[in-house]
C-alpha positions in Angstrom: -8.9 -9.3 -1.4 -7.6 -7.1 -3.6 -8.5 -3.6 -4.3 -9.1 -1.9 -7.2 -6.5 1.5 -6.1 -4.4 1.7 -4.0 -1.8 4.8 -2.6 1.1 5.4 -4.7 3.6 5.2 -1.7 2.5 1.8 -1.0 2.3 0.2 -4.4 6.0 1.5 -5.0 7.0 0.0 -1.9 4.8 -3.3 -2.3 6.6 -3.9 -5.9 9.8 -3.5 -4.7 11.3 -0.1 -6.0 11.5 1.5 -2.9 13.2 -0.2 0.1 10.8 1.6 2.7 8.0 3.8 2.4 9.9 6.9 3.7 11.8 6.4 0.7 8.9 6.0 -1.8 7.3 9.2 -0.2 10.4 11.3 -0.3 10.7 9.7 -4.3 7.4 11.4 -4.5 7.5 14.4 -3.3 10.6 15.6 -4.9 9.0 14.9 -8.0 10.8 12.0 -9.3 7.3 10.0 -10.0 5.2 10.9 -12.9 1.3 9.5 -13.0 -0.2 8.9 -16.3 2.3 11.5 -17.6 1.4 14.2 -14.7 4.3 14.9 -12.2 2.7 14.2 -9.1 4.3 15.0 -5.4 1.1 13.8 -3.5 2.0 10.7 -1.5 -1.5 9.6 -1.2 -2.1 9.8 -5.1 -4.8 6.8 -5.9 -3.1 4.4 -8.1 -5.3 1.4 -10.9 -4.6 -1.2 -13.0 -3.5 0.2 -16.2 -1.9 3.8 -15.1 1.6 4.0 -16.6 4.2 5.5 -14.5 7.5 7.0 -15.0 10.1 6.3 -12.3 13.4 8.4 -11.8 15.8 6.2 -9.7 19.0 7.6 -9.0 20.4 7.9 -12.4 18.3 5.5 -14.5 14.2 6.6 -16.1 11.9 3.6 -16.2 8.4 3.4 -17.5 6.2 0.4 -16.4 2.5 0.0 -16.4 0.6 -0.9 -13.5 -0.9 -4.8 -14.2 -2.3 -5.8 -10.7 -2.5 -4.4 -7.0 -1.8 -6.2 -3.6 -2.4 -5.5 -0.2 1.0 -6.8 1.2 4.8 -6.5 0.2 5.7 -10.0 -0.9 8.8 -11.8 -2.4 10.5 -10.5 -5.4 9.0 -12.7 -7.6 5.8 -11.7 -6.6 6.2 -8.1 -6.9 7.4 -8.2 -10.3 4.2 -9.6 -11.6 2.8 -6.1 -10.2 4.3 -4.4 -13.3 5.7 -4.4 -16.7 8.2 -2.4 -18.4 7.0 -0.4 -21.4 10.9 1.1 -22.9 14.1 0.0 -21.8 15.4 1.3 -18.7 17.2 5.2 -19.8 20.5 6.2 -18.6 20.3 9.7 -17.2 22.9 12.3 -17.2 23.3 15.8 -15.3 20.5 17.6 -13.7 17.8 14.9 -15.0 19.6 12.7 -12.4 17.3 11.7 -9.2 17.5 10.7 -5.8 20.5 8.7 -4.9 19.3 5.1 -4.2 21.6 4.3 -1.8 23.9 6.5 0.0 27.4 6.7 -0.4 29.4 5.6 3.0 32.2 7.0 4.5 34.3 4.7 6.5 36.6 5.4 9.3 39.6 3.4 10.4 38.9 1.2 13.2 40.1 2.4 16.5 40.2 5.8 15.3 38.2 7.4 17.5 35.3 10.4 17.6 35.4 12.3 14.5 37.4 15.5 15.1 35.1 18.9 14.1 36.8 19.4 11.1 36.0 15.6 10.6 32.5 16.1 10.9 32.4 19.3 8.9 34.0 17.1 6.0 31.4 14.4 6.2 28.6 17.2 6.6 30.0 18.7 3.0 30.8 15.3 1.5 26.8 14.3 2.3 25.4 17.5 1.4 27.0 17.5 -2.2 
């Protein structure tokens, strides 16, 4: 059974724009999602088929139209049937950039032991930029 309305964070997760619902919530709360031209920071905002979403995913802005609702997170092929892209993805630069899609990882050499205080401070500084 498909409902006619669905929470925005669930739909973004079902449509595989975000890997987890937590990431979808952060994306919405940070103001990187607009619904029908209006910015929303409300995770529980309800969307319907026909709504137009604008998403800022890392350095890319996507404008999509909601085609269908679902009750589960299915395979990627099924998720692609939930929306259609209205405009091609737009590359962003500067302050318009959104949250990073994936965090960069800092590796340490095998057998180097635990990080020192100086290492820890540099790691914190690296990820807070």
